[in-house]
N, CA, C, O and the ligand as a Tripos MOL2 file, in Angstrom:
@<TRIPOS>MOLECULE
protein
  293   291    74     0     0
PROTEIN
NO_CHARGES

@<TRIPOS>ATOM
      1 N          -2.1530   20.7480  -21.3970 N.3       1 MET1
      2 CA         -1.3680   19.5870  -21.2160 C.3       1 MET1
      3 C          -0.7920   19.7470  -19.9160 C.2       1 MET1
      4 O          -1.0840   18.9750  -19.0030 O.2       1 MET1
      5 N           0.0410   20.7380  -19.7660 N.am      2 VAL2
      6 CA          0.8170   21.0020  -18.5380 C.3       2 VAL2
      7 C          -0.0920   21.1770  -17.3880 C.2       2 VAL2
      8 O           0.2570   20.7090  -16.3040 O.2       2 VAL2
      9 N          -1.2360   21.8060  -17.5010 N.am      3 ILE3
     10 CA         -2.1730   22.0850  -16.3120 C.3       3 ILE3
     11 C          -2.5660   20.7150  -15.9350 C.2       3 ILE3
     12 O          -2.4890   20.3740  -14.7550 O.2       3 ILE3
     13 N          -3.0550   19.7590  -17.0100 N.am      4 VAL4
     14 CA         -3.5560   18.4680  -16.5390 C.3       4 VAL4
     15 C          -2.4990   17.7010  -15.8640 C.2       4 VAL4
     16 O          -2.8380   17.0310  -14.8880 O.2       4 VAL4
     17 N          -1.1370   17.6960  -16.2760 N.am      5 ALA5
     18 CA         -0.1880   16.9680  -15.6030 C.3       5 ALA5
     19 C           0.0570   17.4220  -14.1400 C.2       5 ALA5
     20 O           0.2460   16.6000  -13.2440 O.2       5 ALA5
     21 N           0.0490   18.7690  -13.9310 N.am      6 ILE6
     22 CA          0.1600   19.2330  -12.5980 C.3       6 ILE6
     23 C          -1.0260   18.8010  -11.7520 C.2       6 ILE6
     24 O          -0.8540   18.3390  -10.6240 O.2       6 ILE6
     25 N          -2.2270   18.9490  -12.2940 N.am      7 ALA7
     26 CA         -3.3100   18.4010  -11.3920 C.3       7 ALA7
     27 C          -3.2950   17.0770  -11.1600 C.2       7 ALA7
     28 O          -3.7220   16.7140  -10.0640 O.2       7 ALA7
     29 N          -2.8450   16.1310  -12.0430 N.am      8 ILE8
     30 CA         -2.8450   14.7620  -11.8030 C.3       8 ILE8
     31 C          -1.5970   14.6640  -10.6990 C.2       8 ILE8
     32 O          -1.8000   13.9920   -9.6880 O.2       8 ILE8
     33 N          -0.4920   15.2310  -10.8530 N.am      9 GLY9
     34 CA          0.4330   15.0810   -9.9980 C.3       9 GLY9
     35 C           0.0810   15.5530   -8.3770 C.2       9 GLY9
     36 O           0.4880   15.0140   -7.3490 O.2       9 GLY9
     37 N          -0.6400   16.5100   -8.4890 N.am     10 TYR10
     38 CA         -1.2330   17.1330   -7.1460 C.3      10 TYR10
     39 C          -2.1130   16.0950   -6.6010 C.2      10 TYR10
     40 O          -2.0610   15.8580   -5.3940 O.2      10 TYR10
     41 N          -2.9020   15.4620   -7.3530 N.am     11 LYS11
     42 CA         -3.8900   14.4820   -6.8010 C.3      11 LYS11
     43 C          -3.1570   13.3240   -6.3720 C.2      11 LYS11
     44 O          -3.5250   12.7300   -5.3580 O.2      11 LYS11
     45 N          -2.1560   12.9340   -7.0340 N.am     12 ASN12
     46 CA         -1.4890   11.6810   -6.6640 C.3      12 ASN12
     47 C          -0.6900   11.9700   -5.3190 C.2      12 ASN12
     48 O          -0.6830   11.1390   -4.4120 O.2      12 ASN12
     49 N          -0.0250   13.1700   -5.2290 N.am     13 PHE13
     50 CA          0.5440   13.5940   -4.0350 C.3      13 PHE13
     51 C          -0.4450   13.5940   -2.8630 C.2      13 PHE13
     52 O          -0.1630   13.0040   -1.8200 O.2      13 PHE13
     53 N          -1.5840   14.2420   -3.0230 N.am     14 LYS14
     54 CA         -2.6250   14.2650   -1.9940 C.3      14 LYS14
     55 C          -2.9320   12.7860   -1.6590 C.2      14 LYS14
     56 O          -3.0560   12.5170   -0.4640 O.2      14 LYS14
     57 N          -3.0550   11.8940   -2.4760 N.am     15 ARG15
     58 CA         -3.5620   10.6150   -2.3480 C.3      15 ARG15
     59 C          -2.4980    9.8230   -1.4640 C.2      15 ARG15
     60 O          -2.8060    9.0890   -0.5260 O.2      15 ARG15
     61 N          -1.2390   10.0720   -1.8890 N.am     16 GLU16
     62 CA         -0.2260    9.3030   -1.2140 C.3      16 GLU16
     63 C          -0.1020    9.8160    0.1850 C.2      16 GLU16
     64 O           0.2760    9.0140    1.0380 O.2      16 GLU16
     65 N          -0.3880   11.1380    0.5590 N.am     17 LYS17
     66 CA         -0.3450   11.6360    1.8690 C.3      17 LYS17
     67 C          -1.4070   10.9410    2.6680 C.2      17 LYS17
     68 O          -1.1430   10.4780    3.7780 O.2      17 LYS17
     69 N          -2.6320   10.8520    2.1220 N.am     18 SER18
     70 CA         -3.6850   10.1910    2.9790 C.3      18 SER18
     71 C          -3.5330    8.7180    3.1270 C.2      18 SER18
     72 O          -4.1310    8.1730    4.0550 O.2      18 SER18
     73 N          -2.7480    7.9620    2.2570 N.am     19 THR19
     74 CA         -2.5590    6.5650    2.3570 C.3      19 THR19
     75 C          -1.2190    6.1800    2.8600 C.2      19 THR19
     76 O          -0.5630    5.2570    2.3790 O.2      19 THR19
     77 N          -0.8730    6.8630    3.7670 N.am     20 ASP20
     78 CA          0.6010    6.6630    4.1870 C.3      20 ASP20
     79 C           0.7140    5.4920    5.2890 C.2      20 ASP20
     80 O           1.8060    5.1820    5.7640 O.2      20 ASP20
     81 N          -0.4640    4.8780    5.6550 N.am     21 GLU21
     82 CA         -0.4460    4.0410    6.8540 C.3      21 GLU21
     83 C           0.2060    2.6410    6.3570 C.2      21 GLU21
     84 O           0.0040    2.1280    5.2570 O.2      21 GLU21
     85 N           0.9650    2.1690    7.3080 N.am     22 ARG22
     86 CA          1.5450    0.9080    7.0910 C.3      22 ARG22
     87 C           0.8450   -0.2530    7.7630 C.2      22 ARG22
     88 O           0.2740    0.0140    8.8200 O.2      22 ARG22
     89 N           0.8000   -1.3990    7.3570 N.am     23 PHE23
     90 CA          0.1320   -2.5770    8.0370 C.3      23 PHE23
     91 C           1.0850   -3.6740    8.2380 C.2      23 PHE23
     92 O           1.9350   -4.0090    7.4130 O.2      23 PHE23
     93 N           0.8750   -4.2540    9.4760 N.am     24 GLU24
     94 CA          1.9370   -5.2940    9.8470 C.3      24 GLU24
     95 C           1.0720   -6.5910    9.8710 C.2      24 GLU24
     96 O          -0.0930   -6.6930   10.2560 O.2      24 GLU24
     97 N           1.8880   -7.5550    9.3800 N.am     25 CYS25
     98 CA          1.2690   -9.0280    9.4530 C.3      25 CYS25
     99 C           1.4740   -9.5860   10.8470 C.2      25 CYS25
    100 O           2.5730   -9.5970   11.4010 O.2      25 CYS25
    101 N           0.4350  -10.0160   11.3440 N.am     26 MET26
    102 CA          0.3890  -10.4040   12.7800 C.3      26 MET26
    103 C           1.0630  -11.7800   12.7980 C.2      26 MET26
    104 O           1.5610  -12.1430   13.8640 O.2      26 MET26
    105 N           1.1290  -12.5720   11.7390 N.am     27 GLU27
    106 CA          1.8390  -13.8760   11.7630 C.3      27 GLU27
    107 C           3.3730  -13.7660   11.6900 C.2      27 GLU27
    108 O           4.1130  -14.4820   12.3640 O.2      27 GLU27
    109 N           3.7750  -12.8890   10.8880 N.am     28 CYS28
    110 CA          5.3000  -13.0280   10.6880 C.3      28 CYS28
    111 C           5.9840  -11.5490   10.7930 C.2      28 CYS28
    112 O           7.1770  -11.3900   10.5350 O.2      28 CYS28
    113 N           5.1470  -10.5090   11.1850 N.am     29 LYS29
    114 CA          5.7040   -9.0940   11.3520 C.3      29 LYS29
    115 C           6.1330   -8.5650   10.1410 C.2      29 LYS29
    116 O           6.9460   -7.6430   10.2020 O.2      29 LYS29
    117 N           5.7100   -9.0050    8.9120 N.am     30 TYR30
    118 CA          6.1460   -8.4090    7.6950 C.3      30 TYR30
    119 C           5.2420   -7.1600    7.7120 C.2      30 TYR30
    120 O           4.0660   -7.2170    8.0730 O.2      30 TYR30
    121 N           5.9030   -5.9310    7.2670 N.am     31 ILE31
    122 CA          5.2340   -4.6550    7.2730 C.3      31 ILE31
    123 C           5.0350   -4.2900    5.7900 C.2      31 ILE31
    124 O           5.9790   -4.2260    5.0030 O.2      31 ILE31
    125 N           3.7400   -4.0540    5.4490 N.am     32 TYR32
    126 CA          3.3670   -3.3850    4.2240 C.3      32 TYR32
    127 C           3.4770   -1.9990    4.2110 C.2      32 TYR32
    128 O           2.8500   -1.3100    5.0160 O.2      32 TYR32
    129 N           4.3620   -1.4370    3.2060 N.am     33 ASN33
    130 CA          4.7040   -0.0580    3.2740 C.3      33 ASN33
    131 C           4.1510    0.4720    1.8710 C.2      33 ASN33
    132 O           4.7270    0.1870    0.8210 O.2      33 ASN33
    133 N           3.0400    1.2330    1.9130 N.am     34 PRO34
    134 CA          2.3250    1.7040    0.6330 C.3      34 PRO34
    135 C           3.3790    2.4960   -0.1950 C.2      34 PRO34
    136 O           3.2740    2.5710   -1.4190 O.2      34 PRO34
    137 N           4.2910    3.0240    0.4160 N.am     35 LYS35
    138 CA          5.1700    3.8920   -0.3110 C.3      35 LYS35
    139 C           6.0170    3.1080   -1.2930 C.2      35 LYS35
    140 O           6.4200    3.6050   -2.3450 O.2      35 LYS35
    141 N           6.2900    1.7810   -0.8880 N.am     36 PHE36
    142 CA          7.0630    0.8360   -1.7380 C.3      36 PHE36
    143 C           6.0680   -0.1240   -2.6030 C.2      36 PHE36
    144 O           6.3360   -0.5220   -3.7370 O.2      36 PHE36
    145 N           4.9050   -0.4240   -1.9040 N.am     37 GLY37
    146 CA          4.0710   -1.4870   -2.7030 C.3      37 GLY37
    147 C           4.6790   -2.8910   -2.4940 C.2      37 GLY37
    148 O           5.3610   -3.1830   -1.5120 O.2      37 GLY37
    149 N           4.3960   -3.6710   -3.4260 N.am     38 ASN38
    150 CA          4.7020   -4.9470   -3.3150 C.3      38 ASN38
    151 C           5.0210   -5.5770   -4.7570 C.2      38 ASN38
    152 O           4.3750   -6.4930   -5.2660 O.2      38 ASN38
    153 N           6.1030   -4.9460   -5.3140 N.am     39 GLU39
    154 CA          6.1670   -5.2200   -6.8260 C.3      39 GLU39
    155 C           6.3540   -6.4570   -7.2450 C.2      39 GLU39
    156 O           5.8910   -6.7190   -8.3550 O.2      39 GLU39
    157 N           7.0010   -7.4410   -6.5620 N.am     40 LYS40
    158 CA          6.9940   -8.9630   -6.9730 C.3      40 LYS40
    159 C           5.5150   -9.4580   -7.0540 C.2      40 LYS40
    160 O           5.3060  -10.4190   -7.7950 O.2      40 LYS40
    161 N           4.6040   -8.9810   -6.4650 N.am     41 ALA41
    162 CA          3.2210   -9.1630   -6.6000 C.3      41 ALA41
    163 C           2.4660   -8.4290   -7.4000 C.2      41 ALA41
    164 O           1.2450   -8.5730   -7.4610 O.2      41 ALA41
    165 N           3.2240   -7.4470   -8.1890 N.am     42 GLY42
    166 CA          2.5400   -6.5740   -9.1970 C.3      42 GLY42
    167 C           1.7400   -5.3370   -8.5150 C.2      42 GLY42
    168 O           0.8720   -4.7190   -9.1310 O.2      42 GLY42
    169 N           2.0910   -5.0600   -7.2780 N.am     43 ILE43
    170 CA          1.5600   -4.0300   -6.4750 C.3      43 ILE43
    171 C           2.3430   -2.7850   -6.5860 C.2      43 ILE43
    172 O           3.3820   -2.7620   -5.9270 O.2      43 ILE43
    173 N           2.0420   -1.7190   -7.3070 N.am     44 LYS44
    174 CA          2.8260   -0.5550   -7.5260 C.3      44 LYS44
    175 C           3.1220    0.3480   -6.2150 C.2      44 LYS44
    176 O           2.3250    0.4390   -5.2820 O.2      44 LYS44
    177 N           4.1030    0.8600   -6.2590 N.am     45 PRO45
    178 CA          4.4310    1.8070   -5.1840 C.3      45 PRO45
    179 C           3.3410    2.8870   -4.9710 C.2      45 PRO45
    180 O           2.8730    3.4090   -5.9830 O.2      45 PRO45
    181 N           2.9430    3.2300   -3.8930 N.am     46 GLY46
    182 CA          1.7430    4.2520   -3.7920 C.3      46 GLY46
    183 C           0.4510    3.5450   -3.6010 C.2      46 GLY46
    184 O          -0.6020    4.1810   -3.5430 O.2      46 GLY46
    185 N           0.4910    2.2950   -3.5040 N.am     47 THR47
    186 CA         -0.8100    1.6490   -3.4840 C.3      47 THR47
    187 C          -1.1550    1.3860   -1.8720 C.2      47 THR47
    188 O          -0.4480    0.6700   -1.1630 O.2      47 THR47
    189 N          -2.2100    1.9970   -1.4600 N.am     48 ALA48
    190 CA         -2.6320    1.9780   -0.1360 C.3      48 ALA48
    191 C          -3.0510    0.5350    0.2170 C.2      48 ALA48
    192 O          -3.4650   -0.2390   -0.6460 O.2      48 ALA48
    193 N          -2.9220    0.1860    1.5850 N.am     49 PHE49
    194 CA         -3.3730   -1.3000    1.8590 C.3      49 PHE49
    195 C          -4.7430   -1.4440    1.5580 C.2      49 PHE49
    196 O          -5.1010   -2.5640    1.1950 O.2      49 PHE49
    197 N          -5.4980   -0.6390    1.6240 N.am     50 ASP50
    198 CA         -7.1220   -0.7600    1.4530 C.3      50 ASP50
    199 C          -7.3510   -0.9160   -0.0330 C.2      50 ASP50
    200 O          -8.3780   -1.4450   -0.4570 O.2      50 ASP50
    201 N          -6.2790   -0.4000   -0.9260 N.am     51 ASP51
    202 CA         -6.6020   -0.6910   -2.3010 C.3      51 ASP51
    203 C          -5.9270   -1.9040   -2.8760 C.2      51 ASP51
    204 O          -5.9200   -2.0720   -4.0960 O.2      51 ASP51
    205 N          -5.3090   -2.8310   -1.9820 N.am     52 LEU52
    206 CA         -4.6720   -4.0470   -2.4350 C.3      52 LEU52
    207 C          -5.8880   -4.9340   -2.9290 C.2      52 LEU52
    208 O          -6.9890   -4.7920   -2.3990 O.2      52 LEU52
    209 N          -5.6960   -5.7960   -3.8880 N.am     53 PRO53
    210 CA         -6.6810   -6.8970   -4.2200 C.3      53 PRO53
    211 C          -7.1000   -7.6740   -3.0240 C.2      53 PRO53
    212 O          -6.3430   -7.8050   -2.0630 O.2      53 PRO53
    213 N          -8.3700   -8.2260   -3.0650 N.am     54 ASP54
    214 CA         -8.6670   -8.9770   -1.9180 C.3      54 ASP54
    215 C          -8.0390  -10.2250   -1.8080 C.2      54 ASP54
    216 O          -7.9940  -10.8180   -0.7300 O.2      54 ASP54
    217 N          -7.4710  -10.7450   -3.0110 N.am     55 ASP55
    218 CA         -6.6950  -11.9280   -2.8560 C.3      55 ASP55
    219 C          -5.1970  -11.7450   -2.7480 C.2      55 ASP55
    220 O          -4.4470  -12.6950   -2.9740 O.2      55 ASP55
    221 N          -4.7140  -10.4800   -2.3890 N.am     56 TRP56
    222 CA         -3.4370  -10.2100   -2.1370 C.3      56 TRP56
    223 C          -2.9820  -11.1040   -0.8650 C.2      56 TRP56
    224 O          -3.8560  -11.2220   -0.0060 O.2      56 TRP56
    225 N          -1.8700  -11.6880   -0.6380 N.am     57 VAL57
    226 CA         -1.4560  -12.3570    0.6120 C.3      57 VAL57
    227 C          -0.0670  -11.8340    0.9080 C.2      57 VAL57
    228 O           0.6890  -11.3480    0.0670 O.2      57 VAL57
    229 N           0.2020  -11.9980    2.2860 N.am     58 CYS58
    230 CA          1.5090  -11.6690    2.7620 C.3      58 CYS58
    231 C           2.6210  -12.3940    1.8940 C.2      58 CYS58
    232 O           2.5920  -13.5930    1.6140 O.2      58 CYS58
    233 N           3.6520  -11.4520    1.4880 N.am     59 PRO59
    234 CA          4.6400  -12.1950    0.5830 C.3      59 PRO59
    235 C           5.5860  -13.0990    1.3780 C.2      59 PRO59
    236 O           6.3120  -13.9080    0.7990 O.2      59 PRO59
    237 N           5.5730  -12.9610    2.6700 N.am     60 VAL60
    238 CA          6.4040  -13.7010    3.4930 C.3      60 VAL60
    239 C           5.7350  -15.0910    4.0610 C.2      60 VAL60
    240 O           6.3140  -16.1760    4.0080 O.2      60 VAL60
    241 N           4.5610  -14.9070    4.5550 N.am     61 CYS61
    242 CA          3.9970  -16.1700    5.0590 C.3      61 CYS61
    243 C           2.6390  -16.5310    4.4070 C.2      61 CYS61
    244 O           2.0620  -17.5600    4.7580 O.2      61 CYS61
    245 N           2.1790  -15.8080    3.5780 N.am     62 GLY62
    246 CA          0.9630  -16.1380    2.6690 C.3      62 GLY62
    247 C          -0.2230  -15.8830    3.3410 C.2      62 GLY62
    248 O          -1.2260  -16.2860    2.7520 O.2      62 GLY62
    249 N          -0.4100  -15.2870    4.4880 N.am     63 GLN63
    250 CA         -1.5930  -15.0820    5.2330 C.3      63 GLN63
    251 C          -2.4210  -13.9160    4.4530 C.2      63 GLN63
    252 O          -1.8290  -13.0300    3.8360 O.2      63 GLN63
    253 N          -3.6070  -13.9790    4.5200 N.am     64 GLY64
    254 CA         -4.4980  -12.8720    3.7460 C.3      64 GLY64
    255 C          -4.5190  -11.5080    4.4070 C.2      64 GLY64
    256 O          -3.9090  -11.4040    5.4710 O.2      64 GLY64
    257 N          -5.1570  -10.4290    3.9040 N.am     65 LYS65
    258 CA         -5.2480   -9.2370    4.2960 C.3      65 LYS65
    259 C          -5.8050   -9.2150    5.7390 C.2      65 LYS65
    260 O          -5.4270   -8.3790    6.5600 O.2      65 LYS65
    261 N          -6.7360  -10.1890    6.0140 N.am     66 GLU66
    262 CA         -7.3970  -10.1100    7.4920 C.3      66 GLU66
    263 C          -6.3770  -10.1930    8.5140 C.2      66 GLU66
    264 O          -6.5860   -9.7200    9.6310 O.2      66 GLU66
    265 N          -5.1850  -10.8130    8.1820 N.am     67 MET67
    266 CA         -4.1500  -11.0290    9.2050 C.3      67 MET67
    267 C          -3.2630   -9.8810    9.5330 C.2      67 MET67
    268 O          -2.3330   -9.9410   10.3370 O.2      67 MET67
    269 N          -3.6570   -8.7160    8.7770 N.am     68 PHE68
    270 CA         -2.8740   -7.4940    9.0310 C.3      68 PHE68
    271 C          -3.5750   -6.4970    9.8760 C.2      68 PHE68
    272 O          -4.7940   -6.3280    9.8950 O.2      68 PHE68
    273 N          -2.7030   -5.8580   10.5670 N.am     69 GLU69
    274 CA         -3.2370   -4.7150   11.3690 C.3      69 GLU69
    275 C          -2.4950   -3.5450   11.2820 C.2      69 GLU69
    276 O          -1.2780   -3.5970   11.1010 O.2      69 GLU69
    277 N          -3.1000   -2.4810   11.3920 N.am     70 ILE70
    278 CA         -2.4040   -1.0420   11.1860 C.3      70 ILE70
    279 C          -1.2040   -0.9110   12.1970 C.2      70 ILE70
    280 O          -1.3460   -1.1120   13.4030 O.2      70 ILE70
    281 N          -0.0500   -0.5690   11.6290 N.am     71 HIS71
    282 CA          1.0630   -0.5290   12.2620 C.3      71 HIS71
    283 C           1.4430    0.8930   12.7810 C.2      71 HIS71
    284 O           2.0100    1.6870   12.0310 O.2      71 HIS71
    285 N           1.1550    1.1790   13.9490 N.am     72 GLY72
    286 CA          1.2440    2.4370   14.7410 C.3      72 GLY72
    287 C           2.7000    2.8220   14.7750 C.2      72 GLY72
    288 O           3.5610    1.9530   14.9080 O.2      72 GLY72
    289 N           3.0290    4.2250   14.6480 N.am     73 GLU73
    290 CA          4.2960    4.6760   14.9230 C.3      73 GLU73
    291 C           4.6820    4.7560   16.2190 C.2      73 GLU73
    292 O           5.8110    5.1560   16.5030 O.2      73 GLU73
    293 ZN          3.1720  -12.5930    6.9840 Zn       74 ZN74
@<TRIPOS>BOND
     1     1     2 1
     2     2     3 1
     3     3     4 2
     4     3     5 am
     5     5     6 1
     6     6     7 1
     7     7     8 2
     8     7     9 am
     9     9    10 1
    10    10    11 1
    11    11    12 2
    12    11    13 am
    13    13    14 1
    14    14    15 1
    15    15    16 2
    16    15    17 am
    17    17    18 1
    18    18    19 1
    19    19    20 2
    20    19    21 am
    21    21    22 1
    22    22    23 1
    23    23    24 2
    24    23    25 am
    25    25    26 1
    26    26    27 1
    27    27    28 2
    28    27    29 am
    29    29    30 1
    30    30    31 1
    31    31    32 2
    32    31    33 am
    33    33    34 1
    34    34    35 1
    35    35    36 2
    36    35    37 am
    37    37    38 1
    38    38    39 1
    39    39    40 2
    40    39    41 am
    41    41    42 1
    42    42    43 1
    43    43    44 2
    44    43    45 am
    45    45    46 1
    46    46    47 1
    47    47    48 2
    48    47    49 am
    49    49    50 1
    50    50    51 1
    51    51    52 2
    52    51    53 am
    53    53    54 1
    54    54    55 1
    55    55    56 2
    56    55    57 am
    57    57    58 1
    58    58    59 1
    59    59    60 2
    60    59    61 am
    61    61    62 1
    62    62    63 1
    63    63    64 2
    64    63    65 am
    65    65    66 1
    66    66    67 1
    67    67    68 2
    68    67    69 am
    69    69    70 1
    70    70    71 1
    71    71    72 2
    72    71    73 am
    73    73    74 1
    74    74    75 1
    75    75    76 2
    76    75    77 am
    77    77    78 1
    78    78    79 1
    79    79    80 2
    80    79    81 am
    81    81    82 1
    82    82    83 1
    83    83    84 2
    84    83    85 am
    85    85    86 1
    86    86    87 1
    87    87    88 2
    88    87    89 am
    89    89    90 1
    90    90    91 1
    91    91    92 2
    92    91    93 am
    93    93    94 1
    94    94    95 1
    95    95    96 2
    96    95    97 am
    97    97    98 1
    98    98    99 1
    99    99   100 2
   100    99   101 am
   101   101   102 1
   102   102   103 1
   103   103   104 2
   104   103   105 am
   105   105   106 1
   106   106   107 1
   107   107   108 2
   108   107   109 am
   109   109   110 1
   110   110   111 1
   111   111   112 2
   112   111   113 am
   113   113   114 1
   114   114   115 1
   115   115   116 2
   116   115   117 am
   117   117   118 1
   118   118   119 1
   119   119   120 2
   120   119   121 am
   121   121   122 1
   122   122   123 1
   123   123   124 2
   124   123   125 am
   125   125   126 1
   126   126   127 1
   127   127   128 2
   128   127   129 am
   129   129   130 1
   130   130   131 1
   131   131   132 2
   132   131   133 am
   133   133   134 1
   134   134   135 1
   135   135   136 2
   136   135   137 am
   137   137   138 1
   138   138   139 1
   139   139   140 2
   140   139   141 am
   141   141   142 1
   142   142   143 1
   143   143   144 2
   144   143   145 am
   145   145   146 1
   146   146   147 1
   147   147   148 2
   148   147   149 am
   149   149   150 1
   150   150   151 1
   151   151   152 2
   152   151   153 am
   153   153   154 1
   154   154   155 1
   155   155   156 2
   156   155   157 am
   157   157   158 1
   158   158   159 1
   159   159   160 2
   160   159   161 am
   161   161   162 1
   162   162   163 1
   163   163   164 2
   164   163   165 am
   165   165   166 1
   166   166   167 1
   167   167   168 2
   168   167   169 am
   169   169   170 1
   170   170   171 1
   171   171   172 2
   172   171   173 am
   173   173   174 1
   174   174   175 1
   175   175   176 2
   176   175   177 am
   177   177   178 1
   178   178   179 1
   179   179   180 2
   180   179   181 am
   181   181   182 1
   182   182   183 1
   183   183   184 2
   184   183   185 am
   185   185   186 1
   186   186   187 1
   187   187   188 2
   188   187   189 am
   189   189   190 1
   190   190   191 1
   191   191   192 2
   192   191   193 am
   193   193   194 1
   194   194   195 1
   195   195   196 2
   196   195   197 am
   197   197   198 1
   198   198   199 1
   199   199   200 2
   200   199   201 am
   201   201   202 1
   202   202   203 1
   203   203   204 2
   204   203   205 am
   205   205   206 1
   206   206   207 1
   207   207   208 2
   208   207   209 am
   209   209   210 1
   210   210   211 1
   211   211   212 2
   212   211   213 am
   213   213   214 1
   214   214   215 1
   215   215   216 2
   216   215   217 am
   217   217   218 1
   218   218   219 1
   219   219   220 2
   220   219   221 am
   221   221   222 1
   222   222   223 1
   223   223   224 2
   224   223   225 am
   225   225   226 1
   226   226   227 1
   227   227   228 2
   228   227   229 am
   229   229   230 1
   230   230   231 1
   231   231   232 2
   232   231   233 am
   233   233   234 1
   234   234   235 1
   235   235   236 2
   236   235   237 am
   237   237   238 1
   238   238   239 1
   239   239   240 2
   240   239   241 am
   241   241   242 1
   242   242   243 1
   243   243   244 2
   244   243   245 am
   245   245   246 1
   246   246   247 1
   247   247   248 2
   248   247   249 am
   249   249   250 1
   250   250   251 1
   251   251   252 2
   252   251   253 am
   253   253   254 1
   254   254   255 1
   255   255   256 2
   256   255   257 am
   257   257   258 1
   258   258   259 1
   259   259   260 2
   260   259   261 am
   261   261   262 1
   262   262   263 1
   263   263   264 2
   264   263   265 am
   265   265   266 1
   266   266   267 1
   267   267   268 2
   268   267   269 am
   269   269   270 1
   270   270   271 1
   271   271   272 2
   272   271   273 am
   273   273   274 1
   274   274   275 1
   275   275   276 2
   276   275   277 am
   277   277   278 1
   278   278   279 1
   279   279   280 2
   280   279   281 am
   281   281   282 1
   282   282   283 1
   283   283   284 2
   284   283   285 am
   285   285   286 1
   286   286   287 1
   287   287   288 2
   288   287   289 am
   289   289   290 1
   290   290   291 1
   291   291   292 2
@<TRIPOS>SUBSTRUCTURE
     1 MET1         2 RESIDUE 1 A MET
     2 VAL2         6 RESIDUE 1 A VAL
     3 ILE3        10 RESIDUE 1 A ILE
     4 VAL4        14 RESIDUE 1 A VAL
     5 ALA5        18 RESIDUE 1 A ALA
     6 ILE6        22 RESIDUE 1 A ILE
     7 ALA7        26 RESIDUE 1 A ALA
     8 ILE8        30 RESIDUE 1 A ILE
     9 GLY9        34 RESIDUE 1 A GLY
    10 TYR10       38 RESIDUE 1 A TYR
    11 LYS11       42 RESIDUE 1 A LYS
    12 ASN12       46 RESIDUE 1 A ASN
    13 PHE13       50 RESIDUE 1 A PHE
    14 LYS14       54 RESIDUE 1 A LYS
    15 ARG15       58 RESIDUE 1 A ARG
    16 GLU16       62 RESIDUE 1 A GLU
    17 LYS17       66 RESIDUE 1 A LYS
    18 SER18       70 RESIDUE 1 A SER
    19 THR19       74 RESIDUE 1 A THR
    20 ASP20       78 RESIDUE 1 A ASP
    21 GLU21       82 RESIDUE 1 A GLU
    22 ARG22       86 RESIDUE 1 A ARG
    23 PHE23       90 RESIDUE 1 A PHE
    24 GLU24       94 RESIDUE 1 A GLU
    25 CYS25       98 RESIDUE 1 A CYS
    26 MET26      102 RESIDUE 1 A MET
    27 GLU27      106 RESIDUE 1 A GLU
    28 CYS28      110 RESIDUE 1 A CYS
    29 LYS29      114 RESIDUE 1 A LYS
    30 TYR30      118 RESIDUE 1 A TYR
    31 ILE31      122 RESIDUE 1 A ILE
    32 TYR32      126 RESIDUE 1 A TYR
    33 ASN33      130 RESIDUE 1 A ASN
    34 PRO34      134 RESIDUE 1 A PRO
    35 LYS35      138 RESIDUE 1 A LYS
    36 PHE36      142 RESIDUE 1 A PHE
    37 GLY37      146 RESIDUE 1 A GLY
    38 ASN38      150 RESIDUE 1 A ASN
    39 GLU39      154 RESIDUE 1 A GLU
    40 LYS40      158 RESIDUE 1 A LYS
    41 ALA41      162 RESIDUE 1 A ALA
    42 GLY42      166 RESIDUE 1 A GLY
    43 ILE43      170 RESIDUE 1 A ILE
    44 LYS44      174 RESIDUE 1 A LYS
    45 PRO45      178 RESIDUE 1 A PRO
    46 GLY46      182 RESIDUE 1 A GLY
    47 THR47      186 RESIDUE 1 A THR
    48 ALA48      190 RESIDUE 1 A ALA
    49 PHE49      194 RESIDUE 1 A PHE
    50 ASP50      198 RESIDUE 1 A ASP
    51 ASP51      202 RESIDUE 1 A ASP
    52 LEU52      206 RESIDUE 1 A LEU
    53 PRO53      210 RESIDUE 1 A PRO
    54 ASP54      214 RESIDUE 1 A ASP
    55 ASP55      218 RESIDUE 1 A ASP
    56 TRP56      222 RESIDUE 1 A TRP
    57 VAL57      226 RESIDUE 1 A VAL
    58 CYS58      230 RESIDUE 1 A CYS
    59 PRO59      234 RESIDUE 1 A PRO
    60 VAL60      238 RESIDUE 1 A VAL
    61 CYS61      242 RESIDUE 1 A CYS
    62 GLY62      246 RESIDUE 1 A GLY
    63 GLN63      250 RESIDUE 1 A GLN
    64 GLY64      254 RESIDUE 1 A GLY
    65 LYS65      258 RESIDUE 1 A LYS
    66 GLU66      262 RESIDUE 1 A GLU
    67 MET67      266 RESIDUE 1 A MET
    68 PHE68      270 RESIDUE 1 A PHE
    69 GLU69      274 RESIDUE 1 A GLU
    70 ILE70      278 RESIDUE 1 A ILE
    71 HIS71      282 RESIDUE 1 A HIS
    72 GLY72      286 RESIDUE 1 A GLY
    73 GLU73      290 RESIDUE 1 A GLU
    74 ZN74       293 GROUP 0 **** ****
């Protein structure tokens, strides 16, 4: 049990590291941060932008995912 929990935790950690990219809405400048997700829309923290459902829209202006671009540091 313990080993499984550690393995899952490690996997999640690795996943979070690789899905750390933030995306910015070109319409309203809203930034989607995978660390926080979008809980009002049922998106759990740790959800990568690529893993968002296709019908997810910007919570601010309602534009679809195609209006988002990667937010460089
Ligand atoms: Zn927007």
